[in-house]
C-alpha positions, 0 to 999 in steps of 0.5 A, spaced: 523 643 495 518 641 490 523 635 488 523 633 495 516 633 496 515 629 489 520 624 492 517 623 499 510 622 495 513 617 491 516 613 497 509 613 500 506 610 494 511 605 494 510 603 501 503 603 500 504 598 494 509 594 498 504 593 504 498 592 500 502 586 496 504 583 503 497 583 506 494 580 499 500 575 500 498 573 507 491 572 505 493 567 499 497 563 504 492 563 509 487 561 504 491 555 501 493 553 508 485 552 510 484 549 504 489 544 505 487 542 512 480 541 510 480 539 503 477 532 505 470 531 506 468 531 513 461 528 516 461 524 509 456 518 511 449 517 513 447 513 519 445 506 519 444 501 525 441 494 523 445 488 521 445 481 522 450 475 523 448 468 520 452 464 526 454 465 533 462 463 531 467 468 533 473 469 529 479 465 532 484 471 529 486 476 534 485 483 530 486 487 536 493 491 536 497 490 542 498 497 544 494 503 543 493 505 535 499 509 533 496 509 525 495 517 526 503 518 528 505 513 522 500 517 517 503 524 519 510 523 517 508 524 510 501 526 511 500 533 515 493 533 514 492 527 518 494 530 524 487 534 524 483 527 524 482 524 531 485 517 531 480 511 533 481 506 538 478 499 538 472 497 542 469 492 546 467 485 544 460 487 544 461 492 539 465 487 535 459 483 535 454 488 532 459 492 527 461 489 521 466 492 515 467 489 508 471 491 502 469 490 495 474 485 492 476 485 485 482 485 481 488 480 481 492 477 486 496 483 489 490 488 488 486 483 492 491 482 498 492 490 499 484 490 499 484 484 504 490 487 509 487 494 509 480 491 511 483 487 517 487 493 519 481 498 519 477 493 522 482 492 528 483 500 528 475 501 529 473 495 533 469 492 527 468 485 525 471 484 518 468 479 513 468 478 505 461 478 501 464 472 497 469 467 496 475 469 492 482 467 489 485 469 496 481 463 499 484 458 494 491 460 495 491 462 503 489 459 509 485 465 511 478 462 509 477 459 516 477 466 520 471 469 517 463 467 516 458 469 512 454 476 514 448 479 511 449 486 512 443 490 508 444 497 511 452 498 510 454 505 507 460 506 502 467 509 503 471 511 497 478 513 497 481 519 494 487 516 491 489 508 490 496 509 493 495 515 498 494 514 505 487 517 506 486 520 513 479 520 513 479 513 515 481 516 522 474 519 523 469 513 521 463 514 525 461 508 529 454 508 528 454 504 522 457 498 518 462 500 512 463 497 505 470 500 503 471 501 495 478 502 492 485 499 492 488 502 499 495 500 497 498 503 503 502 499 508 500 504 513 493 501 513 495 495 516 502 496 519 499 496 526 497 488 525 503 486 520 504 480 524 497 478 523 497 480 516 503 475 514 499 470 518 493 470 514 497 470 507 500 464 509 500 460 502 496 453 503 501 447 504 500 444 497 502 451 494 508 451 499 510 444 497 510 446 490 514 452 491 520 449 495 520 443 489 521 449 484 526 452 488 530 445 490 531 444 482 536 450 482 540 446 488 540 453 492 544 449 498 546 454 503 546 460 498 542 467 500 536 467 495 534 473 492 527 474 489 526 478 483 520 480 480 520 483 473 514 486 470 514 488 463 508 486 459 502 489 460 506 496 463 510 496 456 504 498 452 504 505 449 497 507 453 500 505 459 506 508 459 503 515 457 499 514 463 505 513 468 506 506 468 514 505 467 518 498 466 525 498 470 531 498 465 537 494 465 541 499 469 536 498 475 537 491 475 545 491 474 545 496 480 540 492 484 544 485 483 550 488 484 548 491 491 546 484 493 552 481 490 556 486 494 552 484 501 552 477 500 558 473 497 553 467 496 547 470 493 542 466 488 537 470 484 531 467 482 527 471 477 519 471 476 517 475 470 511 476 465 516 477 460 521 470 461 524 471 454 526 478 456 529 476 462 533 470 460 536 475 454 538 481 459 539 478 466 542 471 465 548 470 469 552 464 473 548 466 479 541 468 476 536 462 475 529 463 472 522 460 474 517 458 469 511 456 473 506 460 469 502 460 475 501 467 479 500 465 486 506 459 485 511 465 483 509 469 489 510 463 493 517 462 490 518 470 492 516 469 499 520 463 500 526 468 498 530 471 504 531 478 500 527 482 494 528 486 488 522 488 485 520 493 479 512 495 479 506 493 481 502 490 487 504 483 485 512 484 486 510 488 492 507 483 496 512 478 494 517 482 498 513 484 504 512 476 505 519 475 504 521 480 509 529 482 509 531 487 505 527 490 499 530 494 493 525 497 489 525 501 482 524 508 484 522 511 478 515 508 478 510 511 477 513 515 472 514 523 475 509 528 472 504 523 470 497 522 471 499 515 475 504 519 479 498 523 482 495 517 485 501 515 489 505 518 495 511 513 495 512 514 502 505 511 503 506 506 498 513 503 500 515 501 507 520 506 509 526 501 510 525 499 503 531 501 498 529 506 492 534 505 487 
């Protein structure tokens, strides 16, 4: 009898421990969910209203999406937190005349293109007039300067992204009682997917650059061959410091696989390689169907990539934009950024690479 009573007490004690463990686990799970939902900062801006435009001209570029904004649905594919943010819709012409949005523009060509395209996408989504505070490399390379006019905006408020290559859901919750200056890299196709046709139109190279790019390609006598643009970035990413941070250079195996992919797909493929390490690519990628661009001019190399039908890219924004402007099929180096590094925490590949691009 005594043994039975002891067993009964032990079973009750184990049951209580199990029940307590379940309760604690449930509490921990709920806390984690709540933190994930509300981690980002709500109500993060103060209010301003005054702005002044120095001319009365209107942009000749229509930045309004043709349909209701669907950016929330795009973002929610890989960003569940975005479902908790309301999606904005574009507003009236009167609103656009008094509300302005700009972006801090620095970095090299690819970085500036991401910032500019994201500015246009966010301005279109919120019904703001986009502009740049100063002229940049973009205005000497693309036909885009004609669409914007100088604006004096002394009452703007800043918005800074959380990560360089992760779509920031907070952009859906901009309040419309202030002007906005964007700070960050905004390296996600999701910021401007809804105006992709307009972005490609803005990033048309000037006539002189297009002419020079076509002349450079014609030297290879491509005929009716299918041109595959190949961007190989190695130099600045191949240092010890950058490799430790998470930058990664594509290995020879990646190029062999990606080249074979297009050779199988197109019998008449010609690969046009642009690179910051021309000696390496000439030594390692030489083949009968491979040619090398040696212009030494960044924007001209990108124009050459844009003239191609399909793309192979390694890492960095320069190759990304060369492929985006080319259209067609794009193969990208799937090990950028290097997993489990600082840089990997700055990127979500589903936010950075368009979903129809092919990792390899």
